[in-house]
mmCIF file of the C-alpha atoms, coordinates in Angstrom:
data_MODEL
# 
_entry.id   MODEL 
# 
loop_
_atom_site.group_PDB 
_atom_site.id 
_atom_site.type_symbol 
_atom_site.label_atom_id 
_atom_site.label_alt_id 
_atom_site.label_comp_id 
_atom_site.label_asym_id 
_atom_site.label_entity_id 
_atom_site.label_seq_id 
_atom_site.pdbx_PDB_ins_code 
_atom_site.Cartn_x 
_atom_site.Cartn_y 
_atom_site.Cartn_z 
_atom_site.occupancy 
_atom_site.B_iso_or_equiv 
_atom_site.pdbx_formal_charge 
_atom_site.auth_seq_id 
_atom_site.auth_comp_id 
_atom_site.auth_asym_id 
_atom_site.auth_atom_id 
_atom_site.pdbx_PDB_model_num 
ATOM 1   C CA . MET A 1 1   ? 148.918 3.978   -3.992  1.00 0.00 ? 1   MET A CA 1 
ATOM 2   C CA . SER A 1 2   ? 147.904 7.365   -5.316  1.00 0.00 ? 2   SER A CA 1 
ATOM 3   C CA . GLY A 1 3   ? 145.020 7.955   -7.691  1.00 0.00 ? 3   GLY A CA 1 
ATOM 4   C CA . LYS A 1 4   ? 147.410 9.059   -10.410 1.00 0.00 ? 4   LYS A CA 1 
ATOM 5   C CA . SER A 1 5   ? 149.362 5.810   -10.169 1.00 0.00 ? 5   SER A CA 1 
ATOM 6   C CA . PHE A 1 6   ? 146.190 3.758   -10.417 1.00 0.00 ? 6   PHE A CA 1 
ATOM 7   C CA . THR A 1 7   ? 145.021 5.748   -13.451 1.00 0.00 ? 7   THR A CA 1 
ATOM 8   C CA . GLN A 1 8   ? 148.417 5.333   -15.090 1.00 0.00 ? 8   GLN A CA 1 
ATOM 9   C CA . GLU A 1 9   ? 148.365 1.585   -14.409 1.00 0.00 ? 9   GLU A CA 1 
ATOM 10  C CA . TRP A 1 10  ? 144.835 1.394   -15.828 1.00 0.00 ? 10  TRP A CA 1 
ATOM 11  C CA . TRP A 1 11  ? 145.941 3.065   -19.066 1.00 0.00 ? 11  TRP A CA 1 
ATOM 12  C CA . LEU A 1 12  ? 149.110 0.979   -19.347 1.00 0.00 ? 12  LEU A CA 1 
ATOM 13  C CA . GLN A 1 13  ? 147.029 -2.160  -18.792 1.00 0.00 ? 13  GLN A CA 1 
ATOM 14  C CA . ARG A 1 14  ? 144.756 -1.145  -21.713 1.00 0.00 ? 14  ARG A CA 1 
ATOM 15  C CA . ILE A 1 15  ? 147.693 -0.211  -23.944 1.00 0.00 ? 15  ILE A CA 1 
ATOM 16  C CA . SER A 1 16  ? 149.431 -3.518  -23.228 1.00 0.00 ? 16  SER A CA 1 
ATOM 17  C CA . ALA A 1 17  ? 146.176 -5.367  -24.032 1.00 0.00 ? 17  ALA A CA 1 
ATOM 18  C CA . ALA A 1 18  ? 145.934 -3.505  -27.355 1.00 0.00 ? 18  ALA A CA 1 
ATOM 19  C CA . ILE A 1 19  ? 149.527 -4.444  -28.256 1.00 0.00 ? 19  ILE A CA 1 
ATOM 20  C CA . ILE A 1 20  ? 148.840 -8.086  -27.412 1.00 0.00 ? 20  ILE A CA 1 
ATOM 21  C CA . ALA A 1 21  ? 145.663 -8.006  -29.514 1.00 0.00 ? 21  ALA A CA 1 
ATOM 22  C CA . LEU A 1 22  ? 147.522 -6.482  -32.486 1.00 0.00 ? 22  LEU A CA 1 
ATOM 23  C CA . TYR A 1 23  ? 150.184 -9.168  -32.280 1.00 0.00 ? 23  TYR A CA 1 
ATOM 24  C CA . VAL A 1 24  ? 147.587 -11.949 -32.143 1.00 0.00 ? 24  VAL A CA 1 
ATOM 25  C CA . LEU A 1 25  ? 145.765 -10.425 -35.129 1.00 0.00 ? 25  LEU A CA 1 
ATOM 26  C CA . LEU A 1 26  ? 149.052 -10.278 -37.040 1.00 0.00 ? 26  LEU A CA 1 
ATOM 27  C CA . LEU A 1 27  ? 149.723 -13.948 -36.321 1.00 0.00 ? 27  LEU A CA 1 
ATOM 28  C CA . ILE A 1 28  ? 146.183 -14.902 -37.364 1.00 0.00 ? 28  ILE A CA 1 
ATOM 29  C CA . ALA A 1 29  ? 146.563 -12.879 -40.585 1.00 0.00 ? 29  ALA A CA 1 
ATOM 30  C CA . LEU A 1 30  ? 149.878 -14.598 -41.329 1.00 0.00 ? 30  LEU A CA 1 
ATOM 31  C CA . LEU A 1 31  ? 148.298 -18.004 -40.739 1.00 0.00 ? 31  LEU A CA 1 
ATOM 32  C CA . LEU A 1 32  ? 145.356 -17.162 -43.014 1.00 0.00 ? 32  LEU A CA 1 
ATOM 33  C CA . ILE A 1 33  ? 147.628 -15.841 -45.754 1.00 0.00 ? 33  ILE A CA 1 
ATOM 34  C CA . TYR A 1 34  ? 150.380 -18.459 -45.679 1.00 0.00 ? 34  TYR A CA 1 
ATOM 35  C CA . GLY A 1 35  ? 148.652 -21.452 -44.108 1.00 0.00 ? 35  GLY A CA 1 
ATOM 36  C CA . ALA A 1 36  ? 150.279 -23.736 -41.585 1.00 0.00 ? 36  ALA A CA 1 
ATOM 37  C CA . PRO A 1 37  ? 153.888 -22.617 -41.155 1.00 0.00 ? 37  PRO A CA 1 
ATOM 38  C CA . SER A 1 38  ? 156.832 -24.921 -41.472 1.00 0.00 ? 38  SER A CA 1 
ATOM 39  C CA . TYR A 1 39  ? 160.125 -24.595 -39.661 1.00 0.00 ? 39  TYR A CA 1 
ATOM 40  C CA . SER A 1 40  ? 161.614 -22.684 -42.590 1.00 0.00 ? 40  SER A CA 1 
ATOM 41  C CA . HIS A 1 41  ? 158.662 -20.253 -42.581 1.00 0.00 ? 41  HIS A CA 1 
ATOM 42  C CA . TRP A 1 42  ? 159.143 -19.521 -38.872 1.00 0.00 ? 42  TRP A CA 1 
ATOM 43  C CA . GLN A 1 43  ? 162.880 -19.198 -39.370 1.00 0.00 ? 43  GLN A CA 1 
ATOM 44  C CA . SER A 1 44  ? 162.470 -16.660 -42.184 1.00 0.00 ? 44  SER A CA 1 
ATOM 45  C CA . LEU A 1 45  ? 159.800 -14.777 -40.239 1.00 0.00 ? 45  LEU A CA 1 
ATOM 46  C CA . PHE A 1 46  ? 162.020 -14.435 -37.173 1.00 0.00 ? 46  PHE A CA 1 
ATOM 47  C CA . SER A 1 47  ? 165.058 -13.481 -39.244 1.00 0.00 ? 47  SER A CA 1 
ATOM 48  C CA . ASN A 1 48  ? 163.323 -10.113 -39.722 1.00 0.00 ? 48  ASN A CA 1 
ATOM 49  C CA . ASN A 1 49  ? 164.434 -7.771  -36.911 1.00 0.00 ? 49  ASN A CA 1 
ATOM 50  C CA . ALA A 1 50  ? 161.191 -5.762  -37.092 1.00 0.00 ? 50  ALA A CA 1 
ATOM 51  C CA . PHE A 1 51  ? 159.175 -8.923  -36.406 1.00 0.00 ? 51  PHE A CA 1 
ATOM 52  C CA . LYS A 1 52  ? 161.531 -9.825  -33.565 1.00 0.00 ? 52  LYS A CA 1 
ATOM 53  C CA . ALA A 1 53  ? 161.097 -6.358  -32.080 1.00 0.00 ? 53  ALA A CA 1 
ATOM 54  C CA . PHE A 1 54  ? 157.296 -6.539  -32.351 1.00 0.00 ? 54  PHE A CA 1 
ATOM 55  C CA . THR A 1 55  ? 157.376 -10.009 -30.792 1.00 0.00 ? 55  THR A CA 1 
ATOM 56  C CA . LEU A 1 56  ? 159.489 -8.669  -27.946 1.00 0.00 ? 56  LEU A CA 1 
ATOM 57  C CA . LEU A 1 57  ? 157.112 -5.730  -27.487 1.00 0.00 ? 57  LEU A CA 1 
ATOM 58  C CA . ALA A 1 58  ? 154.158 -8.143  -27.376 1.00 0.00 ? 58  ALA A CA 1 
ATOM 59  C CA . LEU A 1 59  ? 155.928 -10.403 -24.868 1.00 0.00 ? 59  LEU A CA 1 
ATOM 60  C CA . ILE A 1 60  ? 156.923 -7.505  -22.603 1.00 0.00 ? 60  ILE A CA 1 
ATOM 61  C CA . SER A 1 61  ? 153.352 -6.216  -22.847 1.00 0.00 ? 61  SER A CA 1 
ATOM 62  C CA . THR A 1 62  ? 152.113 -9.668  -21.822 1.00 0.00 ? 62  THR A CA 1 
ATOM 63  C CA . PHE A 1 63  ? 154.504 -9.827  -18.863 1.00 0.00 ? 63  PHE A CA 1 
ATOM 64  C CA . TYR A 1 64  ? 153.572 -6.309  -17.750 1.00 0.00 ? 64  TYR A CA 1 
ATOM 65  C CA . HIS A 1 65  ? 149.859 -6.958  -18.188 1.00 0.00 ? 65  HIS A CA 1 
ATOM 66  C CA . GLY A 1 66  ? 150.091 -10.077 -16.054 1.00 0.00 ? 66  GLY A CA 1 
ATOM 67  C CA . LEU A 1 67  ? 152.301 -8.383  -13.479 1.00 0.00 ? 67  LEU A CA 1 
ATOM 68  C CA . ILE A 1 68  ? 149.903 -5.504  -12.902 1.00 0.00 ? 68  ILE A CA 1 
ATOM 69  C CA . GLY A 1 69  ? 147.016 -7.939  -12.724 1.00 0.00 ? 69  GLY A CA 1 
ATOM 70  C CA . VAL A 1 70  ? 148.674 -10.152 -10.133 1.00 0.00 ? 70  VAL A CA 1 
ATOM 71  C CA . LEU A 1 71  ? 149.871 -7.171  -8.082  1.00 0.00 ? 71  LEU A CA 1 
ATOM 72  C CA . HIS A 1 72  ? 146.227 -6.135  -7.771  1.00 0.00 ? 72  HIS A CA 1 
ATOM 73  C CA . VAL A 1 73  ? 145.052 -9.665  -6.946  1.00 0.00 ? 73  VAL A CA 1 
ATOM 74  C CA . TRP A 1 74  ? 147.581 -10.456 -4.180  1.00 0.00 ? 74  TRP A CA 1 
ATOM 75  C CA . PRO A 1 75  ? 146.039 -8.022  -1.661  1.00 0.00 ? 75  PRO A CA 1 
ATOM 76  C CA . ASP A 1 76  ? 142.616 -9.640  -2.126  1.00 0.00 ? 76  ASP A CA 1 
ATOM 77  C CA . TYR A 1 77  ? 143.846 -13.054 -0.993  1.00 0.00 ? 77  TYR A CA 1 
ATOM 78  C CA . VAL A 1 78  ? 147.003 -12.443 1.040   1.00 0.00 ? 78  VAL A CA 1 
ATOM 79  C CA . LYS A 1 79  ? 146.471 -10.406 4.205   1.00 0.00 ? 79  LYS A CA 1 
ATOM 80  C CA . ASN A 1 80  ? 149.910 -10.900 5.779   1.00 0.00 ? 80  ASN A CA 1 
ATOM 81  C CA . ALA A 1 81  ? 152.056 -7.873  4.849   1.00 0.00 ? 81  ALA A CA 1 
ATOM 82  C CA . MET A 1 82  ? 155.352 -9.780  4.753   1.00 0.00 ? 82  MET A CA 1 
ATOM 83  C CA . VAL A 1 83  ? 153.975 -12.570 2.595   1.00 0.00 ? 83  VAL A CA 1 
ATOM 84  C CA . SER A 1 84  ? 152.330 -10.003 0.318   1.00 0.00 ? 84  SER A CA 1 
ATOM 85  C CA . SER A 1 85  ? 155.615 -8.112  -0.034  1.00 0.00 ? 85  SER A CA 1 
ATOM 86  C CA . ALA A 1 86  ? 157.462 -11.334 -0.807  1.00 0.00 ? 86  ALA A CA 1 
ATOM 87  C CA . LEU A 1 87  ? 154.888 -12.278 -3.448  1.00 0.00 ? 87  LEU A CA 1 
ATOM 88  C CA . ASN A 1 88  ? 155.086 -8.809  -4.993  1.00 0.00 ? 88  ASN A CA 1 
ATOM 89  C CA . ALA A 1 89  ? 158.884 -9.021  -5.135  1.00 0.00 ? 89  ALA A CA 1 
ATOM 90  C CA . PHE A 1 90  ? 158.710 -12.514 -6.627  1.00 0.00 ? 90  PHE A CA 1 
ATOM 91  C CA . SER A 1 91  ? 156.202 -11.282 -9.221  1.00 0.00 ? 91  SER A CA 1 
ATOM 92  C CA . TRP A 1 92  ? 158.506 -8.423  -10.272 1.00 0.00 ? 92  TRP A CA 1 
ATOM 93  C CA . LEU A 1 93  ? 161.512 -10.760 -10.433 1.00 0.00 ? 93  LEU A CA 1 
ATOM 94  C CA . ALA A 1 94  ? 159.599 -13.344 -12.448 1.00 0.00 ? 94  ALA A CA 1 
ATOM 95  C CA . ALA A 1 95  ? 158.326 -10.760 -14.964 1.00 0.00 ? 95  ALA A CA 1 
ATOM 96  C CA . GLY A 1 96  ? 161.817 -9.274  -15.302 1.00 0.00 ? 96  GLY A CA 1 
ATOM 97  C CA . GLY A 1 97  ? 163.358 -12.708 -15.696 1.00 0.00 ? 97  GLY A CA 1 
ATOM 98  C CA . TYR A 1 98  ? 160.842 -13.653 -18.372 1.00 0.00 ? 98  TYR A CA 1 
ATOM 99  C CA . ALA A 1 99  ? 161.583 -10.416 -20.242 1.00 0.00 ? 99  ALA A CA 1 
ATOM 100 C CA . LEU A 1 100 ? 165.345 -10.989 -20.118 1.00 0.00 ? 100 LEU A CA 1 
ATOM 101 C CA . TYR A 1 101 ? 164.926 -14.582 -21.254 1.00 0.00 ? 101 TYR A CA 1 
ATOM 102 C CA . ALA A 1 102 ? 162.712 -13.426 -24.142 1.00 0.00 ? 102 ALA A CA 1 
ATOM 103 C CA . ILE A 1 103 ? 165.432 -10.974 -25.228 1.00 0.00 ? 103 ILE A CA 1 
ATOM 104 C CA . TYR A 1 104 ? 168.000 -13.756 -25.063 1.00 0.00 ? 104 TYR A CA 1 
ATOM 105 C CA . ILE A 1 105 ? 165.857 -16.139 -27.112 1.00 0.00 ? 105 ILE A CA 1 
ATOM 106 C CA . LEU A 1 106 ? 164.886 -13.586 -29.756 1.00 0.00 ? 106 LEU A CA 1 
ATOM 107 C CA . PHE A 1 107 ? 168.209 -11.868 -30.294 1.00 0.00 ? 107 PHE A CA 1 
ATOM 108 C CA . PHE A 1 108 ? 171.057 -14.032 -29.024 1.00 0.00 ? 108 PHE A CA 1 
ATOM 109 C CA . LEU A 1 109 ? 170.014 -17.673 -29.405 1.00 0.00 ? 109 LEU A CA 1 
ATOM 110 C CA . LYS A 1 110 ? 170.949 -19.193 -32.736 1.00 0.00 ? 110 LYS A CA 1 
# 
């Protein structure tokens, strides 16, 4: 891994954390303003495409944040190169699968 890649990952990790924090603050603000949401409140909130897009951005940021974290943790505990490669591949597939499922839920599930 080159120094540039590590620096880029470091910045993307911080940016993804900021996006997650903004989303959590938005949800807290909505809860403080409107109180405990009912099903109809959630339904009207998620009928807004901008909110869906921000939710998707927050979810993808969460998946990416976790992926980068776990890709840096695997080498600390797994010394076998083949097992480490398999775990890295599984991590990428899991994060991608979660992202695709989030898109399906937000935009195609009725």
